[in-house]
C-alpha positions as CSV (number, residue, x, y, z in Angstrom):
1,X,36.1,19.7,-36.3
2,X,35.6,20.3,-32.6
3,X,32.9,22.7,-31.5
4,X,34.2,26.0,-29.6
5,X,32.2,28.4,-27.7
6,X,31.6,31.6,-29.3
7,X,31.6,34.6,-26.8
8,X,28.6,36.6,-27.5
9,X,28.8,39.1,-24.4
10,X,30.7,40.4,-21.5
11,X,29.2,42.0,-18.5
12,X,30.8,43.5,-15.3
13,X,28.5,44.0,-12.4
14,X,29.5,45.7,-9.4
15,X,27.4,45.9,-6.1
16,X,27.9,49.0,-3.9
17,X,26.1,50.1,-0.9
18,X,23.9,53.2,-1.1
19,X,24.7,53.6,-4.8
20,X,22.3,56.3,-6.4
21,X,21.5,54.9,-10.0
22,X,20.7,58.4,-11.3
23,X,24.3,59.3,-11.1
24,X,25.1,57.3,-14.2
25,X,23.5,59.7,-16.7
26,X,24.8,60.7,-20.2
27,X,26.2,64.0,-18.9
28,X,28.2,62.3,-16.3
29,X,29.5,59.7,-18.4
30,X,30.6,62.1,-21.2
31,X,31.8,65.0,-19.2
32,X,33.6,62.6,-16.8
33,X,35.3,61.1,-19.7
34,X,33.9,57.6,-19.0
35,X,32.8,57.5,-22.6
36,X,33.9,59.3,-25.8
37,X,31.8,62.3,-26.7
38,X,30.8,60.7,-30.1
39,X,29.0,57.6,-28.8
40,X,25.4,57.6,-30.0
41,X,22.5,56.0,-28.2
42,X,20.7,53.0,-29.9
43,X,17.4,54.0,-28.5
44,X,15.8,56.2,-26.2
45,X,17.5,56.0,-22.5
46,X,15.4,54.9,-19.6
47,X,15.2,57.0,-16.5
48,X,13.3,56.2,-13.5
49,X,13.8,56.9,-9.6
50,X,15.2,53.4,-9.2
51,X,16.9,52.7,-12.5
52,X,19.0,53.9,-15.4
53,X,19.4,52.1,-18.9
54,X,21.6,53.4,-21.5
55,X,22.3,51.3,-24.8
56,X,24.7,52.5,-27.4
57,X,25.1,51.8,-31.0
58,X,28.5,50.1,-30.5
59,X,27.0,47.5,-28.5
60,X,27.7,48.8,-24.9
61,X,25.1,49.1,-22.3
62,X,25.0,50.6,-18.8
63,X,22.4,49.7,-16.4
64,X,22.2,51.2,-12.9
65,X,19.8,50.2,-10.1
66,X,19.9,50.7,-6.4
67,X,23.0,49.2,-5.0
68,X,24.2,47.9,-8.4
69,X,25.9,49.0,-11.8
70,X,26.2,46.9,-14.7
71,X,28.6,47.4,-17.8
72,X,27.7,45.0,-20.6
73,X,28.9,44.6,-24.3
74,X,27.9,42.6,-27.1
75,X,31.1,41.4,-28.5
76,X,30.2,39.5,-31.8
77,X,33.5,39.8,-33.8
78,X,35.4,42.2,-31.7
79,X,38.9,41.4,-30.7
80,X,40.0,41.4,-27.1
81,X,41.8,44.8,-27.4
82,X,38.6,46.3,-28.7
83,X,36.4,45.5,-25.8
84,X,35.4,48.7,-24.0
85,X,33.6,47.5,-20.6
86,X,36.5,47.0,-18.6
87,X,38.0,50.4,-19.2
88,X,34.6,52.0,-18.7
89,X,34.4,50.3,-15.4
90,X,37.8,51.4,-14.1
91,X,36.9,54.9,-15.1
92,X,33.7,54.8,-13.1
93,X,35.4,53.4,-10.1
94,X,38.1,56.2,-10.3
95,X,35.4,58.8,-10.5
96,X,33.3,57.2,-7.7
97,X,36.0,56.2,-5.1
98,X,34.1,56.8,-1.9
99,X,31.3,54.1,-2.9
100,X,31.1,51.2,-0.2
101,X,31.9,48.5,-3.0
102,X,30.9,44.9,-1.9
103,X,31.3,42.6,-4.7
104,X,32.0,42.1,-8.5
105,X,30.7,39.8,-11.0
106,X,32.7,39.2,-14.1
107,X,30.0,37.5,-16.4
108,X,30.8,36.2,-19.9
109,X,28.0,34.6,-22.0
110,X,28.5,32.4,-24.9
111,X,27.0,29.8,-27.3
112,X,27.8,26.8,-29.4
113,X,25.6,26.4,-32.5
114,X,24.1,23.3,-34.1
115,X,22.5,22.4,-37.5
116,X,19.1,21.5,-36.1
117,X,17.0,21.6,-32.9
118,X,17.2,18.0,-32.7
119,X,21.1,18.0,-32.4
120,X,21.0,20.6,-29.8
121,X,18.3,18.7,-27.9
122,X,20.3,15.6,-28.3
123,X,23.3,17.2,-26.8
124,X,21.7,18.7,-23.8
125,X,19.4,15.7,-23.0
126,X,21.6,12.9,-23.8
127,X,25.1,14.2,-23.2
128,X,24.6,16.6,-20.1
129,X,21.7,14.6,-18.7
130,X,21.4,10.9,-18.1
131,X,18.8,9.2,-20.4
132,X,15.8,7.7,-18.5
133,X,12.1,7.5,-18.5
134,X,12.0,10.4,-16.1
135,X,12.5,12.5,-19.5
136,X,9.4,11.0,-21.1
137,X,6.6,12.6,-19.3
138,X,3.7,14.4,-21.1
139,X,2.9,15.0,-24.7
140,X,6.0,17.1,-25.8
141,X,9.8,16.8,-25.3
142,X,11.1,17.8,-21.9
143,X,12.7,21.1,-21.6
144,X,15.4,21.8,-19.0
145,X,18.2,24.0,-17.7
146,X,21.3,23.4,-15.7
147,X,22.4,25.7,-13.0
148,X,25.9,24.8,-11.7
149,X,28.3,26.2,-9.2
150,X,31.9,25.7,-8.9
151,X,34.3,26.8,-5.9
152,X,37.5,28.3,-7.5
153,X,40.5,29.7,-5.5
154,X,39.3,33.2,-5.1
155,X,35.6,33.0,-6.3
156,X,32.6,31.1,-7.2
157,X,32.0,30.3,-10.6
158,X,28.1,30.0,-11.4
159,X,27.2,28.5,-14.8
160,X,23.9,28.3,-16.4
161,X,23.2,26.1,-19.4
162,X,20.2,26.4,-21.6
163,X,19.0,25.1,-25.1
164,X,17.6,28.2,-27.2
165,X,17.5,29.9,-30.4
166,X,20.0,32.8,-31.5
167,X,18.3,35.5,-33.4
168,X,20.4,36.7,-36.4
169,X,20.2,39.4,-38.9
170,X,17.3,39.2,-41.7
171,X,15.1,37.3,-39.3
172,X,17.0,34.3,-39.1
173,X,17.8,32.2,-36.2
174,X,19.9,29.1,-35.4
175,X,19.6,26.4,-32.5
176,X,22.2,26.8,-29.9
177,X,23.3,25.7,-26.4
178,X,23.8,28.9,-24.4
179,X,26.4,29.0,-21.7
180,X,26.2,31.9,-19.1
181,X,29.0,32.4,-16.5
182,X,29.3,34.5,-13.2
183,X,32.5,34.9,-11.6
184,X,31.4,36.1,-8.2
185,X,33.9,37.8,-6.1
186,X,33.7,39.3,-2.6
187,X,35.8,42.5,-2.3
188,X,38.7,42.2,0.2
189,X,40.5,44.6,2.3
190,X,40.4,46.4,5.7
191,X,40.3,50.0,4.5
192,X,38.8,51.8,1.5
193,X,42.1,52.0,-0.2
194,X,42.6,48.3,0.2
195,X,39.2,47.6,-1.2
196,X,39.4,49.9,-4.2
197,X,42.9,48.3,-5.0
198,X,41.3,44.8,-4.8
199,X,38.3,45.9,-6.9
200,X,40.7,47.3,-9.7
201,X,42.7,44.1,-9.7
202,X,39.5,42.1,-10.1
203,X,38.4,44.3,-13.1
204,X,41.7,43.9,-14.7
205,X,41.5,40.2,-14.3
206,X,38.6,39.9,-16.6
207,X,40.6,38.3,-19.6
208,X,41.8,35.5,-17.0
209,X,38.0,34.8,-16.3
210,X,37.0,34.7,-19.8
211,X,39.9,32.3,-20.5
212,X,38.7,30.1,-17.7
213,X,35.2,30.3,-19.0
214,X,36.5,29.2,-22.5
215,X,38.4,26.4,-21.0
216,X,35.5,25.0,-18.8
217,X,33.1,25.1,-21.8
218,X,35.3,23.8,-24.5
219,X,37.3,21.2,-22.7
220,X,34.8,20.1,-19.9
221,X,31.5,20.2,-21.8
222,X,32.1,20.1,-25.6
223,X,35.0,17.6,-25.2
224,X,32.5,15.2,-23.7
225,X,30.4,15.4,-26.9
226,X,33.3,14.7,-29.1
227,X,34.4,11.6,-27.1
228,X,31.0,10.3,-27.2
229,X,30.7,10.7,-31.0
230,X,34.1,9.0,-31.3
231,X,33.0,6.0,-29.3
232,X,29.7,5.8,-31.5
233,X,31.8,5.6,-34.5
234,X,34.1,2.9,-33.2
235,X,30.9,1.0,-32.6
């Protein structure tokens, strides 16, 4: 059976000039109707002069830094209509319309699991990378990561590929290849109204970005592995 990428996380990051991170505190989020009142924090919030970090029990996290806000969600087995971060992001933009928004990143992260570290290593180092003596230096297996950039019609897709371990409940872990995507958009428009409209359209387009991410990983990366295995079987 062909491997498919498992979507682990979705994050939406917005760059805004002169954004004060202390704005995004629990009271603002609840009383501003950005989040439901019954959401519980998973751990003690972090508040400093330059950062706010709120992690909720449902897997949603909100991180605010100078000039940047990030809304992130662990997806696990959630259906698309259960994903919260695009809604929260749109509500935040609605509550803060006068910010000087500059750019937005739609950032999906996923993984492909393997039965062993050797299988994951073989895919990364023999399928994605050319074999050669340059890999055989030192006393242990070489470690590597890939940083790729693709120019799409409206944005740049930055894609990082790494071999790693995924921690599971009950202190278990499995070998995986991690794919981390970043669809990076500059916000367009000559007026504040036009820029807000463009920003909201980009947020609403998150599912299209997720579909592109799946297509790239499944059909461009994983399909190559299937083809190589089929060639090996044919002999």
